[in-house]
C-alpha positions in Angstrom: -21.3 -9.1 -5.4 -20.3 -11.0 -2.1 -17.8 -13.6 -2.0 -19.4 -16.9 -0.1 -17.4 -19.4 1.3 -18.1 -22.6 2.5 -16.8 -25.3 4.8 -17.5 -27.9 7.1 -16.6 -28.4 10.8 -16.9 -31.4 12.7 -16.9 -30.2 16.5 -16.7 -27.3 18.2 -12.8 -27.9 18.8 -12.2 -27.5 15.4 -14.4 -24.4 14.6 -12.4 -22.6 17.8 -9.1 -23.4 16.0 -10.2 -22.2 12.9 -11.3 -18.7 14.5 -7.9 -18.5 16.6 -6.1 -19.2 13.4 -7.9 -16.4 11.2 -7.6 -14.0 14.0 -3.8 -14.6 14.1 -3.6 -14.3 10.0 -6.0 -11.5 9.5 -4.1 -8.6 11.0 -0.8 -9.7 8.8 -2.9 -10.3 5.8 -4.3 -6.8 6.2 -1.0 -5.2 6.5 0.6 -7.3 3.7 -2.5 -6.0 1.4 -2.0 -2.3 2.6 1.8 -2.5 1.9 1.2 -4.1 -1.7 -1.2 -1.4 -2.7 1.3 1.5 -1.4 4.0 -0.3 -3.7 1.5 0.2 -6.9 1.1 3.7 -5.8 4.9 4.3 -5.4 5.6 2.8 -8.8 3.4 5.0 -10.4 5.3 7.9 -8.6 8.4 6.8 -9.7 7.6 7.2 -13.3 6.3 11.0 -12.5 8.9 12.3 -9.9 11.6 14.9 -11.6 14.9 13.6 -12.3 17.8 15.7 -12.0 20.7 14.3 -10.2 18.3 11.0 -9.2 18.7 11.8 -5.7 14.9 12.7 -5.3 13.9 9.5 -7.1 16.5 7.4 -5.2 15.0 8.8 -1.9 11.6 7.4 -2.2 10.3 4.3 -0.8 7.3 2.4 1.1 8.0 1.9 4.8 7.0 -1.4 6.5 3.4 -2.1 7.7 3.7 -0.3 11.1 0.8 0.0 14.0 -1.3 -2.8 15.8 -4.8 -3.7 16.3 -7.3 -1.5 14.4 -4.6 0.8 13.1 -2.0 -0.3 10.5 -0.7 2.2 7.8 2.6 2.4 5.5 4.2 5.6 4.5 4.9 6.1 0.8 8.0 8.7 1.2 10.3 10.8 -0.7 12.6 13.2 0.7 14.9 12.8 4.0 18.3 14.0 3.8 18.9 12.8 0.1 16.7 15.2 -0.9 15.6 18.2 1.2 13.9 19.7 -1.8 11.5 16.8 -2.5 8.4 18.9 -0.8 9.3 22.2 -3.0 9.7 19.9 -6.2 6.3 17.9 -5.2 4.3 21.5 -4.8 5.5 24.2 -7.1 3.6 23.4 -10.4 5.0 26.1 -12.2 8.4 24.4 -12.2 9.5 23.1 -15.6 9.7 19.0 -15.8 10.6 17.0 -18.6 7.5 14.8 -19.2 6.2 12.2 -18.2 8.0 13.5 -14.8 6.0 16.7 -12.9 4.6 18.6 -9.5 2.6 16.2 -7.6 4.4 13.2 -8.6 3.0 11.2 -5.4 -0.3 13.3 -4.8 -1.3 12.4 -8.4 -1.0 8.5 -8.4 -2.3 8.1 -4.7 -5.7 10.4 -5.7 -6.3 8.1 -9.0 -6.1 5.1 -6.5 -8.7 6.5 -4.0 -11.6 5.1 -5.8 -10.7 1.6 -5.9 -8.3 1.4 -3.2 -11.0 -0.1 -0.4 -11.9 -2.8 -3.1 -8.1 -3.5 -4.1 -6.9 -4.0 -0.4 -9.9 -6.4 0.5 -9.5 -8.7 -3.0 -5.7 -8.9 -1.6 -6.9 -9.7 2.0 -9.2 -12.8 0.9 -6.2 -13.5 -1.6 -3.4 -13.8 1.0 -5.8 -15.5 3.6 -6.7 -18.2 0.9 -3.3 -18.7 -0.2 -2.1 -19.3 3.5 -5.2 -21.6 4.4 -6.8 -19.5 6.6 
């Protein structure tokens, strides 16, 4: 079901001001919504990521939103210098992991979110814009 928003404006000056405000706030709201959704995926991956020394779990995170215009993205990551073995641990399914940890610790939460990610982000954008009065 589509959301319906009703508002009353008096004059074209007010309409232009509202449209300018929405134009400025919308990219920020999109970036925030994507970042929030990525953090949910990351939180689920933290439960699944194998822990031996803690270096791999500690090497993960979500980047700040990047890009401009039509392309906004975040990175959900593990690895870097703190855990150069992240890809190996992620991809090798035959390795033993203490449950609930597992291989595919990032891929699985991401794939599970795909069916609803667009709707979740859209709801977040609307919520963010409403809370900002845009």
